[in-house]
C-alpha positions in Angstrom: -3.5 21.9 15.4 -0.6 19.8 14.0 2.9 21.3 14.2 5.0 19.5 11.6 8.7 19.1 11.7 10.8 21.3 9.3 11.5 19.3 6.1 15.0 19.0 4.9 14.6 17.0 1.7 13.4 20.0 -0.4 17.0 21.0 -1.1 17.8 17.8 -3.0 17.1 17.7 -6.8 18.1 15.6 -9.8 20.6 12.8 -9.3 21.2 13.9 -5.7 17.5 13.3 -4.9 17.6 9.9 -6.6 20.6 8.9 -4.7 19.0 9.9 -1.4 15.8 8.0 -2.3 17.8 4.9 -3.2 19.5 5.0 0.2 16.1 5.4 1.8 14.7 2.4 0.0 17.7 0.0 0.0 20.1 1.4 2.5 22.4 1.5 4.3 24.5 1.4 1.0 28.2 1.8 0.5 29.5 4.6 -1.6 30.9 2.1 -4.0 27.5 0.5 -4.4 25.9 3.8 -5.0 28.5 4.7 -7.6 27.8 1.4 -9.4 24.0 1.8 -9.3 24.1 5.3 -10.8 27.1 4.8 -13.0 28.9 7.7 -11.4 32.6 8.4 -11.1 34.1 8.4 -7.6 34.5 12.1 -7.6 31.0 12.9 -8.7 29.5 10.5 -6.1 31.7 12.0 -3.4 30.5 15.5 -4.3 26.8 14.4 -4.3 27.0 12.5 -1.0 29.0 15.3 0.7 26.3 17.8 -0.2 23.5 15.4 1.0 25.4 15.0 4.3 25.9 18.7 4.7 22.1 19.2 4.2 21.3 16.6 6.9 19.7 14.1 4.5 22.4 11.4 4.6 24.8 10.3 7.2 27.4 7.6 7.9 25.3 4.8 9.3 27.7 3.9 12.1 26.9 0.2 11.7 29.6 -2.5 11.5 29.6 -3.7 7.9 30.7 -6.7 5.9 31.2 -5.2 2.5 33.6 -7.8 1.3 37.1 -7.3 -0.1 36.2 -5.9 -3.5 33.8 -3.3 -2.0 36.2 -2.4 0.7 39.0 -1.8 -1.9 36.6 0.4 -3.9 35.7 2.4 -0.8 39.4 3.0 -0.2 39.7 4.1 -3.8 36.9 6.7 -3.1 39.0 7.9 -0.2 36.3 6.9 2.3 36.1 4.3 5.1 34.1 1.2 4.5 31.1 2.5 6.2 27.7 2.7 4.4 25.5 5.7 4.1 22.0 5.9 5.5 19.3 8.5 5.7 19.0 10.8 8.7 15.7 9.5 10.1 15.9 10.6 13.8 12.9 12.8 14.6 11.3 12.1 11.2 8.0 10.3 11.7 4.8 10.2 9.7 1.0 9.6 10.3 -1.2 7.7 7.9 -5.0 7.6 8.2 -7.3 5.2 6.3 -10.9 6.3 6.1 -13.3 3.4 5.6 -17.1 3.4 5.3 -17.8 3.4 9.0 -14.4 3.6 10.7 -11.0 5.4 10.5 -7.6 3.8 11.2 -4.4 5.7 11.9 -0.8 4.8 12.4 2.4 6.7 13.3 5.5 5.3 11.5 9.2 5.7 11.1 10.6 7.1 7.8 10.7 3.5 6.6 7.1 2.9 7.5 7.6 0.8 10.6 4.5 1.2 12.6 5.2 2.7 16.0 1.6 3.2 17.3 -1.9 2.7 16.0 -5.3 4.1 16.9 -8.8 3.8 15.4 -12.3 5.2 15.9 -15.8 4.7 14.5 -17.3 7.3 12.2 -20.5 8.6 13.9 -21.9 9.6 10.5 -20.6 9.9 6.9 -21.0 13.7 7.1 -17.7 15.2 5.8 -17.4 17.6 8.7 -17.9 14.8 11.2 -15.4 12.5 9.4 -12.9 15.3 9.3 -13.3 15.8 13.1 -12.6 12.1 13.7 -9.5 12.1 11.5 -8.2 15.2 13.2 -8.8 13.6 16.6 -6.9 10.5 15.6 -3.9 12.6 14.4 -4.0 14.5 17.7 -3.9 11.2 19.6 -0.8 10.1 17.7 1.0 13.3 18.7 2.7 16.3 17.2 6.0 16.8 15.5 5.5 14.6 12.4 6.9 15.5 9.0 3.7 14.7 7.0 0.2 13.3 7.3 -1.3 11.1 4.7 -4.9 10.2 4.3 -6.4 7.6 2.0 -10.0 7.1 1.0 -11.6 4.5 -1.3 -12.9 6.1 -4.5 -11.9 8.7 -7.0 -9.6 11.1 -5.2 -7.7 14.2 -6.3 -5.0 16.1 -4.4 -7.5 18.1 -2.5 -10.9 16.4 -2.8 -12.9 13.2 -2.9 -14.6 13.3 -6.3 -16.5 10.1 -5.7 -16.4 8.1 -2.5 -18.8 5.2 -2.8 -18.2 3.8 0.7 -19.1 7.2 2.3 -21.6 8.2 -0.4 -19.6 11.3 -1.1 -19.4 13.4 -4.3 -17.1 16.3 -4.8 -16.2 16.7 -1.1 -13.3 19.1 -0.4 -11.9 16.7 2.1 -8.3 18.0 1.9 -9.5 21.5 2.6 -11.6 20.4 5.6 -8.7 18.5 7.0 -6.2 21.3 6.5 -8.4 23.6 8.5 -8.3 21.2 11.4 -4.7 20.1 11.2 -3.1 23.4 10.4 -1.3 21.8 7.4 -2.5 20.2 4.2 -2.5 16.4 4.3 -1.4 14.2 1.4 -4.6 12.8 0.0 -4.8 9.6 -2.0 -6.9 6.8 -3.2 -6.5 3.9 -0.8 -5.4 1.2 -3.3 -2.8 3.6 -4.7 -1.5 4.2 -1.2 -1.3 0.6 -0.2 0.3 -0.3 -3.6 3.0 2.2 -3.0 3.6 0.8 0.5 3.8 -2.7 -0.8 6.4 -1.6 -3.4 8.6 0.6 -1.2 8.6 -1.2 2.1 6.4 -4.3 1.8 6.0 -7.7 0.2 7.0 -6.5 -3.3 10.0 -4.5 -2.3 12.6 -4.8 -5.0 10.1 -6.1 -7.6 10.1 -4.3 -11.0 6.7 -5.7 -11.9 4.0 -6.8 -9.5 0.2 -6.7 -9.0 -1.6 -6.0 -5.8 -5.1 -7.5 -5.8 -7.3 -6.2 -2.9 -10.5 -7.8 -1.6 -12.6 -6.5 1.3 -15.4 -3.9 1.3 -14.6 -3.6 -2.4 -12.1 -5.1 -4.9 -9.1 -3.3 -6.3 -5.9 -3.6 -8.4 -2.6 -1.8 -8.1 0.0 -2.4 -10.8 3.7 -1.6 -10.8 5.7 -2.0 -13.9 9.3 -0.8 -14.6 9.5 0.1 -10.9 6.7 2.7 -11.1 3.0 2.5 -10.2 0.6 2.6 -13.2 -1.5 5.8 -12.8 -4.4 7.2 -14.8 -7.2 9.8 -14.3 -9.6 6.8 -13.9 -7.8 5.3 -10.9 -10.3 5.0 -8.0 -13.3 4.4 -10.2 -13.3 0.7 -9.2 -13.1 -0.5 -12.8 -11.5 -3.8 -12.0 -14.3 -4.6 -9.7 -16.5 -5.2 -12.8 -14.4 -7.8 -14.4 -16.8 -10.7 -15.1 -15.9 -13.9 -13.2 -19.1 -15.9 -12.9 -21.8 -15.8 -15.6 -24.3 -17.3 -13.1 -23.3 -15.1 -10.1 -25.2 -12.4 -8.4 -25.7 -8.9 -9.8 -23.6 -5.9 -8.5 -25.0 -2.4 -7.7 -24.4 -1.4 -11.3 -26.2 -4.4 -12.8 -23.1 -6.5 -13.8 -23.7 -10.2 -13.3 -21.0 -12.2 -11.5 -18.4 -9.4 -11.5 -15.6 -9.3 -8.9 -17.5 -6.8 -6.8 -20.6 -9.1 -6.8 -18.7 -12.3 -5.8 -15.5 -11.5 -4.0 -16.1 -8.7 -1.5 -16.5 -9.7 2.2 -20.2 -8.7 1.9 -20.7 -11.0 -1.1 -19.2 -13.9 0.7 -21.0 -13.4 4.0 -24.3 -12.9 2.1 -23.9 -16.2 0.3 -22.9 -18.0 3.5 -25.7 -16.5 5.5 -28.2 -17.9 3.0 -26.6 -21.3 2.9 -26.3 -21.6 6.7 -29.7 -20.1 7.4 -28.4 -17.5 9.8 -26.4 -14.3 9.8 -22.6 -14.7 9.9 -19.6 -12.4 9.4 -16.6 -13.0 7.2 -14.3 -14.3 10.0 -16.9 -16.8 11.1 -17.5 -18.1 7.5 -13.8 -18.7 7.1 -13.5 -20.4 10.5 -16.5 -22.7 9.7 -14.9 -23.6 6.4 -11.6 -24.4 8.0 -13.4 -26.6 10.6 -15.0 -28.5 7.8 -18.6 -27.2 7.8 -19.9 -28.4 4.3 -21.9 -25.3 3.5 -19.2 -22.9 4.5 -16.6 -24.9 2.8 -18.5 -24.8 -0.5 -19.0 -21.0 -0.3 -15.4 -20.4 0.6 -13.9 -22.7 -2.1 -16.2 -21.2 -4.7 -14.9 -17.7 -3.7 -11.4 -19.1 -3.8 -11.9 -20.3 -7.3 -13.2 -17.0 -8.5 -10.3 -15.2 -6.8 -8.0 -17.6 -8.7 -9.7 -16.6 -11.9 -9.3 -13.0 -11.1 -5.6 -13.5 -10.3 -5.0 -15.4 -13.5 -6.6 -12.7 -15.6 -4.3 -10.1 -14.0 -1.3 -12.4 -14.4 -2.0 -13.3 -18.0 -2.3 -9.6 -19.1 0.4 -8.0 -16.9 2.9 -10.8 -16.5 4.0 -9.8 -12.9 6.9 -11.2 -11.0 4.6 -11.4 -8.0 0.9 -11.1 -7.1 0.1 -9.8 -3.6 -3.4 -10.3 -2.2 -4.3 -7.7 0.3 -7.2 -6.1 2.1 -9.3 -7.2 5.0 -10.7 -10.2 2.9 -7.2 -11.5 2.0 -7.4 -14.2 4.6 -9.6 -16.1 2.1 -6.3 -17.3 0.6 -5.3 -19.0 3.8 -8.5 -21.1 3.9 -9.1 -21.6 0.2 -5.5 -21.7 -1.0 -5.8 -24.9 -2.9 -8.9 -23.6 -4.8 -7.1 -20.4 -5.6 -4.0 -22.0 -6.9 -5.9 -24.6 -8.9 -8.0 -21.9 -10.6 -5.0 -19.9 -11.4 -3.3 -22.9 -13.1 -6.5 -23.8 -15.0 -6.6 -20.4 -16.7 -2.9 -20.3 -17.6 -1.0 -21.8 -20.5 0.6 -25.1 -19.3 4.0 -23.7 -20.4 3.6 -20.5 -18.5 5.6 -20.0 -15.3 3.8 -20.5 -12.0 2.4 -17.3 -10.5 4.0 -16.5 -7.1 1.2 -15.4 -4.7 1.7 -13.9 -1.3 -0.8 -12.6 1.2 -0.4 -9.2 2.8 -1.0 -9.3 6.5 -2.2 -6.5 8.7 -5.8 -5.9 7.6 -6.9 -2.3 7.8 -3.7 -1.3 9.6 -1.9 -2.1 6.4 -4.1 0.4 4.6 -3.3 3.1 7.2 0.4 2.3 6.7 -0.2 2.9 3.0 -1.4 6.4 3.8 1.8 7.0 5.8 3.9 5.9 2.9 2.3 8.4 0.5 3.2 11.0 3.2 6.8 9.7 3.2 6.9 9.9 -0.6 5.7 13.4 -0.6 8.3 14.4 2.0 11.2 12.8 -0.1 10.0 14.3 -3.4 8.7 11.1 -4.9 5.2 12.3 -5.7 
């Protein structure tokens, strides 16, 4: 059974909690910079930071700094040395587990989601008890003494259960309860796209963005949206609604009968199926992309077609949400590396000529990135951000 570390952030509330979270996300930060960001007087800021330091949440970073003359003078005015504040992170580590359809991936991270160690294991069956055993074993492999454990699953997920998990064929499975019995503590349970969106926002490619969209392609398709610095949430998150956006009126039919929707044309299974027919033999996703990159005509056509449809998907998202950045993630995101021209041309074709270009970046890491997302929701829970 897991023996978690004793949390310390539960004592912080209100402005003090927001200050601590700001230091976690953007620190180390000088006192002068914190006072500026929160519009606080020097005295108020000093009282807040002293309390946070007394509680063991913040500390002087101990780093050499180059604050500049103005910042240095302001620090002197606050009666403090020109040394920035940072979070106390020593001994605070987190575990994140991503449960896929036939495999589970786990990572142990620092408080800022730097991956320290990773393990994975196949799922012998989709039976909830068996899956819970695998997750518990992975957590045990990564060691004790962590502050929180986060677990993400594709589908409609509540705080304690998987209401619908299409990749595991689950309905109303009390997954959180099953895991708590094995771990000795309740994990933080989340939809996988929500988790990886939070990780992208807090510590990833969209760090610092007020508005961005994460488009995921892999076993399924997904969309995470952050606006005004907060993820867009709703009770319907996890139902895979974006997967049924129509992209190709002549495309194949998905499992729900929608022709040419994102799920039917952009998943790794959809691309490998089309390529296997065109090539006359069974191929996997990596081989399709490798063949296309090497100039195989059939594979090149399949991959470029998928790239154009991904570009149409991205343009739909960008036209409606107007993000500062679009991040493409998931185990199928490497499509952008091979079909990048097709993706960008399709995005431009579906945009107004006067519209700004859409910045697109690819999230690396594959399924490890999904497990890191699960760790980030555990971090957020620990620091009072969920």
